[in-house]
N, C-alpha and C positions, 0 to 999 in steps of 0.2 A: 478607505482607499483600496483599490484592487487593481490587479493587472487586467489585461484584456481577456475576455472570456468568449470563446467561440462556441456558440450554442449548437453548432453542428458537430462538435466533438462526439465521438461514438459513445453510446449508452447514456447520453445526457438525459433523454426522456425516461429511460429505464430507471435511473437513480432518483429522478424526480418522483416517479411512481412508487419506488421502494423505500422512501425516506422513513415513513411511519413503521414499516416492517423492520428496518434496521434498528430503529429506536426501541421497538417493542420486543424483538425476537433474537437479534444477532448476538446479544450479550451471552446467551446460553446455547447458541447453535454449535453443535460439536466441532465442525470443521474450523470454526473461528475460536471458540473458547478452549478447546482441548487439543488442538493441533497447531493452528497458526500462531496464536498468542503465546503459548509457552515457548515456542521456538524463537519468535521475535524478541520476547523479553529476555531470553537467555543471551542474546547478542548485545543488549544495551549495556553501556557503562553506567555508573552512578549518574543520575540526572539531577540530584539535589543542587540547587543554586545555578543550574545550567540553563541557557537559552535554547529551547528545543522547538524545531519546526515539525509539526504533524502534517505531513504532505499527503493530503487525501484523507481528511479526518472523518469522513462519513458521518455517523451519528455520535461521534465524540468519545468512544470508549478509551482510546489511547490518550486523548487529551485529558480526560479525567484522571486516568492512572498517573500520567506524568505530573499533573498538578498535585495529586495526593502524595507524590514522592518528592515534592518541593521544587519542581521545575518552573521556569518562566516560559509559558507556552504561547506560540503563534500557531493557530490551526487554519488550514486552508482546504477548500473543496470547491469544485466547479458547479456543484448543484446548490441552488438557493434553498431548496427544501432540506438538504442535508445540513447546510449551515444553520438553519432554524432548529434542527434537531440537536446539533451541538450546543447551540445557545440554550436550548431547553434543559440540557443535561448539566452544563457547567456555568450558566449565567454569564456574568461579565468578568470571570476570573482569568480569561485568556483573551488575546487578540484573535478574533475569529473573522476571517476575511474570505470573501468569494474570489477565487482565482483558479485559473486553468493551467495545469502543468505543461500543456502544449504551447504556452506563451511564456515570455520572460517574466521573472518574478521581480519586476522593477521596483516594487514597493518595499523590498527588503534590502537593507544596506549591505555593502560588501563586508565580508568577514565579521558578521554580527551574530552568527548562530554557532553554538557549540555542537549540537547534534541534530541531524535530520533523520526522522523515522518515517517510512512510507510503507504502510501495510496494504498489500494486495491492491495496489493502485497503478503501478507503472505499466502493466499490460494494457491499460487503456490509452497510453501515450504513444503516439506514432514515432516521434523523433527523440530518441534517447540521447543523442549528442547534445541537443539543446538543453534538455532537463538536467543532464549530468553536469554540463558546463555551468548552469545556473546554481545547482547544488554546491559545486566547488567554489563558485564566486561568493556565495553567502556564508559558507562555513569558515570558521576561524582556522588558522594554521593548526594542524594536528587534530582538528575536529573529526567527528565520526558520522558516517552514513550507514544506516541500517535499513534494509528493505526486504520485503517478501513479494514474490510474484508467482504466477502460474509456472510450473515446471515445464520446460520445453518438451521433455519426453512425454509427459501426460497429454499436453495439447496435441502433439503430433500423432500419438497412437489412439487416444480416445476419439478424436474427430476424424480419424482415418484419412489423414492428408497424404498426398503423394510425394511432395518435394519438401524434405525437411528444411532445406536451406532458404526457403522463402520466408519473408515477413508478410503475413496476410491477415485479413480480418476473419475471425471465427464468430459464428452466431450460436448461442446456446439459449436454452429456455429453463428458467429457474422456478421452482415451486415456492410460493410465499403464502403468508396468511391472507393475502389479498388476491390469490390466484396466480396463474402463470405469467411470468414477465420475460420477454425476450431481451437478451443482453448480448452486446458485441464487445470483442476485445481483440487485441493483436496477438497472434502467435508468431514467435521468432526463434531462430536457432540459438543455442547456447553462446556461440561466439558473438552474436549481436546483443546479448545481455552483458557479457563480460567486457568486451572491447570498449564500449562507450564509457564504462566506469574507469578503466585504466587510462584511456585517452584523455579524459577530463582532468587527470592529475591525482587520482586516488590510488592508494595501495590496498589491495584486498587482503584483509587479515583472516577472515574466516568465511567458509561457505559450508552450509549444512543442508542435509536432506533427512530430516528427523523422522523418528518413529512416532506414531500417534501415542497419546498418553493412556494410562489405565482408565481414566475417566471417559476417554473417547470410546474405549472398548465396551464399557458398561452402557454407554448411551447409544452406540451405533456399531454393534458387533460385526455385521457383514462388511461395512465399509472399513472397519479396523483391519480385517484380514487382507483386504485389497491394499490398504496403505502400508502394510508391512512388506509388501512385494512390489508395489508401484508407487513412486512418489507423486504427490499432488502439487506441492509448492516447493519453491527454491528460496533459500534465505542467505543473505550476504551481509557481512560487515566490512566496511572499508574505512580507511583513515586518509584524510587529506595530506598529501605528501609535502 
């Protein structure tokens, strides 16, 4: 069972194209393995015995990590090919459901989830009020939300935008082992990242702009220097009030 999936959601075709790449390469890609994941994992509480929603599971790295730590996992993604990659990685050890965060998560019961983790996914979602309301609905009282997104400073400066306060679609081109793939995502100001979280009923506990790890420096020294001066991603932990 799945919620409605809008195949016109931005970057749908991009992620269909990149599913194999994610499965084969992203586990060790420096920006993911040595920058994003250490920061996201540092924000997570103990997951053993907890019901965890992996919201935007991609090729299933977080789902496998959560399972290995003893969590009961529900993994969702809007890309059928990414869903297949997650199934390839973890088999039937989690509920793996095709679903779009631009739509209500009607297949998840109220207050049935202890933790929601969403890694580098929410910048593909247009309406954060809807998705944050849905996260708040499905999370148990005092449950936890952890997510990472593009940093608004990075998107605004790197893509040379004129009006910081706009929410707008940005197009980028990524190098993959299958060639270049065009990807779209939403750029938005910091207030439009923080306000929907608070308005949905969450209390922000921690916000971090981490330094890259030593392993990142070894793998990608030029980017390491940049990341020590300009943030790439923003990380947040919130608790249901």
